[in-house]
C-alpha positions in Angstrom: 157.6 122.0 77.1 157.4 123.7 73.9 155.3 122.9 70.6 158.8 121.4 68.7 158.6 118.6 71.2 159.6 115.3 69.1 155.7 114.0 71.0 154.4 117.0 68.7 156.8 117.7 66.1 158.3 114.6 65.4 154.7 112.6 65.9 156.7 110.3 68.7 153.5 110.2 70.1 151.9 107.8 67.5 155.5 105.4 68.1 155.2 101.9 69.2 156.9 102.5 72.2 154.8 105.4 73.8 151.9 103.7 72.3 152.4 100.5 74.1 153.4 102.3 77.2 149.9 104.3 77.4 148.4 101.2 77.4 148.1 100.2 73.6 148.9 97.1 71.6 150.8 97.8 68.3 150.9 94.8 66.0 154.8 95.0 66.3 155.7 94.5 69.6 157.9 97.2 71.0 161.5 96.4 71.6 165.0 98.1 73.0 167.3 96.8 75.8 168.6 99.0 78.7 172.3 99.7 78.1 171.8 98.9 74.5 173.6 102.1 73.6 177.2 101.2 73.2 179.0 98.2 75.8 179.0 95.4 73.1 179.1 96.9 70.0 183.0 97.7 68.1 181.5 101.0 66.9 180.9 101.8 70.7 184.7 100.7 71.6 186.1 102.6 69.1 184.3 106.2 70.2 184.5 105.4 74.0 188.6 104.4 73.4 189.5 108.3 74.3 188.7 110.1 77.5 186.7 109.0 80.2 182.9 107.2 80.9 182.1 111.1 81.9 184.1 113.0 79.7 181.6 110.5 77.0 178.7 111.5 79.0 178.8 115.4 79.3 180.3 115.5 75.2 177.2 116.1 73.1 178.6 114.9 70.0 179.9 111.9 71.3 176.7 111.0 73.6 174.3 111.3 70.7 176.8 109.3 68.4 176.6 106.5 70.7 172.9 106.8 71.8 172.0 106.2 67.8 174.1 103.1 67.1 172.4 100.5 68.5 169.2 102.4 66.9 171.0 101.6 63.4 172.5 98.2 63.6 169.7 96.8 65.8 166.7 98.0 64.5 165.3 99.2 67.9 161.8 100.4 68.3 163.8 103.4 70.9 167.1 104.9 71.9 167.5 104.9 75.1 169.7 108.1 76.2 174.0 107.7 76.8 174.3 108.7 79.9 175.1 107.6 83.8 173.2 108.1 86.9 175.9 109.8 88.5 175.6 112.4 86.1 173.7 114.8 87.8 175.7 114.3 90.9 179.0 115.7 88.9 177.2 118.1 87.3 176.4 120.1 90.7 180.2 119.3 91.7 180.6 116.2 93.7 183.7 114.4 93.1 182.9 110.9 91.4 184.6 108.8 88.3 183.3 105.9 87.1 186.2 103.5 87.5 186.4 100.8 84.6 185.1 97.4 86.0 183.9 98.9 89.3 181.5 101.9 88.6 181.1 105.0 90.2 183.3 106.0 92.9 182.7 109.5 95.3 185.9 110.7 96.3 184.4 111.2 99.7 181.8 108.7 101.6 178.6 110.7 103.1 177.5 109.0 105.8 177.2 111.2 109.3 173.9 113.4 109.6 176.6 116.3 109.8 177.8 115.0 106.1 174.5 114.6 104.8 173.3 118.0 106.4 176.4 120.0 104.1 175.4 118.2 101.1 171.7 119.2 100.8 172.4 122.6 101.3 173.7 122.1 97.7 171.1 123.7 95.5 169.5 120.5 92.8 168.4 123.5 90.7 172.2 123.7 90.1 171.6 120.3 87.5 169.9 122.6 85.0 172.1 125.3 85.3 175.2 123.4 84.1 173.1 120.6 82.1 173.2 123.0 79.0 175.7 119.7 77.2 172.9 117.5 78.5 170.4 119.5 76.8 171.9 119.8 73.7 172.9 116.1 73.5 169.3 115.1 73.7 168.2 117.5 70.8 171.4 116.3 68.8 170.2 113.3 69.1 165.8 113.2 68.0 166.9 115.2 65.2 169.2 112.2 64.4 166.6 110.1 65.2 163.9 112.1 63.3 166.4 111.1 59.7 166.6 107.5 61.1 162.5 107.7 61.5 162.0 109.2 57.9 164.0 106.3 56.3 162.0 103.8 58.3 158.3 105.3 58.1 158.4 104.9 61.9 158.7 107.0 64.7 161.4 106.6 67.1 161.5 108.0 70.1 164.1 108.5 72.6 163.6 107.5 76.4 165.5 109.5 79.1 166.4 107.5 82.4 168.0 108.7 85.7 168.5 107.0 88.9 166.6 106.2 91.8 167.0 107.8 95.1 167.9 105.0 96.5 170.4 103.3 94.4 171.8 107.1 94.5 172.2 106.4 97.7 173.6 103.4 97.8 176.9 104.8 95.7 177.0 108.2 97.7 176.7 106.6 101.2 179.4 103.4 100.5 181.9 105.8 98.4 181.1 103.4 95.5 179.8 99.8 94.7 178.7 97.3 97.3 177.5 94.2 97.5 175.1 94.3 100.1 174.1 98.2 100.5 174.6 97.9 104.2 175.6 101.3 104.4 173.0 102.7 103.1 170.5 100.0 104.9 172.3 100.7 108.3 171.5 104.2 107.9 167.8 103.8 107.1 167.5 102.6 110.8 170.0 104.3 112.4 169.3 107.7 111.5 165.5 108.2 109.7 165.7 112.1 109.8 169.2 112.0 108.1 168.3 109.2 105.6 165.4 111.4 104.6 166.8 114.4 104.5 169.7 112.5 101.7 166.7 110.6 99.6 164.6 113.8 99.7 167.7 115.8 98.1 168.2 113.3 96.0 165.2 112.9 94.5 165.4 116.3 93.5 168.5 116.2 92.1 168.1 113.2 89.8 164.2 114.4 89.1 165.6 117.3 87.6 168.4 115.3 85.9 165.4 113.6 84.2 162.8 116.4 83.3 166.1 118.2 81.9 166.2 115.0 79.5 162.0 115.3 78.7 162.2 119.2 78.2 165.3 118.8 75.9 163.0 115.9 73.8 162.5 112.9 75.4 159.2 111.1 74.6 159.7 108.7 77.7 160.8 108.2 80.9 162.5 105.6 83.5 163.5 105.4 86.9 165.7 103.0 87.0 166.6 101.7 90.8 169.2 99.3 90.5 169.4 98.2 94.1 165.8 98.3 95.0 165.6 94.5 95.9 168.4 94.7 98.5 165.5 96.1 101.0 162.7 94.5 102.6 159.7 95.1 101.5 158.5 97.6 104.2 161.6 99.0 104.6 160.8 100.1 100.4 157.2 101.3 101.6 158.9 103.4 104.4 162.2 104.5 103.8 162.4 104.6 99.9 159.0 104.7 97.7 158.4 108.1 99.0 161.9 110.0 97.5 161.1 107.5 94.1 157.9 109.1 93.7 159.2 112.6 94.5 162.1 111.7 91.9 159.2 111.6 89.3 157.5 114.9 90.1 159.7 117.5 88.3 158.8 115.2 84.7 154.9 115.3 85.9 154.8 119.2 86.1 155.9 119.2 82.5 152.9 120.4 80.3 153.0 120.0 76.9 149.6 121.5 75.1 149.4 119.8 72.0 150.4 116.4 73.5 147.6 116.0 76.6 148.4 112.5 78.0 151.9 113.9 78.7 155.1 112.0 78.9 155.2 108.0 79.4 156.9 107.3 82.8 158.5 103.6 83.1 159.7 102.2 86.7 162.5 99.4 87.0 164.4 97.9 89.7 166.1 94.7 89.8 165.1 91.6 92.2 162.3 93.6 93.2 159.7 90.8 92.6 158.6 91.3 96.3 157.8 94.9 95.8 156.2 95.2 92.0 152.9 96.6 93.6 154.5 99.4 95.5 156.3 100.4 92.5 153.9 100.6 90.5 151.6 102.2 93.2 153.3 105.9 92.2 151.5 106.8 89.0 153.2 105.3 86.5 152.4 103.7 83.0 154.9 101.2 83.0 156.4 98.6 84.7 159.9 97.0 84.4 160.4 94.0 85.7 163.7 91.7 85.7 164.2 87.9 84.6 163.3 86.9 87.9 159.9 86.6 87.8 157.7 85.6 84.7 155.6 88.5 83.5 152.5 87.0 83.7 153.0 86.6 87.7 154.0 89.9 87.7 150.8 90.8 86.1 148.8 89.3 89.1 150.6 91.2 91.5 149.9 94.4 90.3 146.9 94.3 88.0 146.0 94.0 84.1 146.0 98.0 84.0 149.6 98.3 83.8 152.3 98.0 80.7 155.5 95.7 81.3 158.3 95.7 80.3 161.0 92.9 80.2 161.9 90.4 80.7 164.2 88.3 78.8 167.3 87.1 81.2 170.3 88.1 79.5 171.7 85.0 80.2 170.2 83.8 77.4 171.6 85.8 74.8 174.7 83.1 75.0 172.2 80.1 74.8 171.9 78.5 71.1 169.4 80.4 68.6 166.6 77.6 68.8 166.7 78.3 73.0 166.7 81.8 72.7 164.4 82.3 70.0 161.7 80.0 72.1 162.6 82.0 75.3 161.7 85.2 73.5 158.1 83.7 72.5 157.6 82.9 75.5 158.4 86.1 77.1 156.1 87.6 74.9 153.0 85.1 75.8 153.1 85.8 79.1 153.6 89.4 78.5 149.8 88.9 77.2 148.5 89.1 80.5 149.4 92.9 80.5 147.4 95.8 78.8 150.3 96.6 76.7 153.8 94.6 76.9 157.0 96.8 76.1 160.1 93.4 75.2 163.4 93.9 77.0 165.7 92.1 78.5 165.7 91.7 82.4 168.2 93.4 83.2 171.0 95.3 80.7 173.3 93.6 77.7 176.5 92.1 78.8 179.0 93.8 77.5 180.1 90.5 75.8 177.2 89.8 74.1 177.6 89.2 70.4 175.6 92.1 68.1 174.2 90.0 65.7 172.7 87.9 68.7 170.9 91.3 69.3 170.1 92.0 65.6 168.7 88.7 65.7 165.9 89.2 69.0 165.0 92.3 67.3 164.3 90.5 64.4 162.4 87.7 66.2 160.5 90.1 68.3 159.0 91.6 65.4 157.9 89.0 63.7 156.1 87.5 66.5 152.6 88.2 66.7 149.6 87.4 69.1 147.9 83.6 68.9 
């Protein structure tokens, strides 16, 4: 990676977020929100009123502006790139759209060994060859973040993200969202060889998408596994974790001479309390914890030598101010059990959230100090 990467050029390596991901404890706890780019903001809805979700993701000017909106409004400590986990699959030619109110929908589910064999013949490097719009959006975003950073006097990094192989496989096999992911879970047992080929291919595709964002300027990377909690721990370890580890290799292989510590990696899943130790075992810097388990309990399960991210229940965004602030303080206190803590929700921002509540939450986190 070039010396012009923001970790060096814009000194995002000294930002609250990157320092915390690497194990330091800044005086002010960094905070950002999953799904913070848009959703609840009226300015987002105004921009998104034209075109589809995937069209917005592939429009560099639109994607960068949406990414910056919550940074300007809420004062969060990091931007998260506006995209979707199925974007790399769209880039390589799969017929997928994001249906309003439903999520990713594929024209043709991939369920048999023959279908999988045809799918994995597609070269994952097409993500890089066709990813110019993504790279341009990242570059534009980091340049805009540098201007906001100068105004604040605090570097603001960009977080890149990609979907983990199991979550992508769950959509590909079902052809769309599912409540129980029986198609993917069944394939694990019905045809282990085909499942292995599918998830390793997805690891290569999504890993290149994540590396593309990092190479273009993202200062941290998050692998997002929405549906990993649907799996039995033994199935996760055997049939899923190896592919998740492989998905991170393209990021690990990037070298930035001026920043020898590299790009910090976050691993997050939903409903993953029973597999947190497994998720932490693949050489990550930070583990995202959902709202179902307190951070001090999570620290006891994974050890104190890992940064934890999370994990306020998003439902508290609709609670009275006094209850919400008390819960924020409880989460921050529980986070002291880890080596460092990045405050976040335990899942994404609900689209009906009052933006003023998020702004107040950021202020509450920033005002808190360790006992």
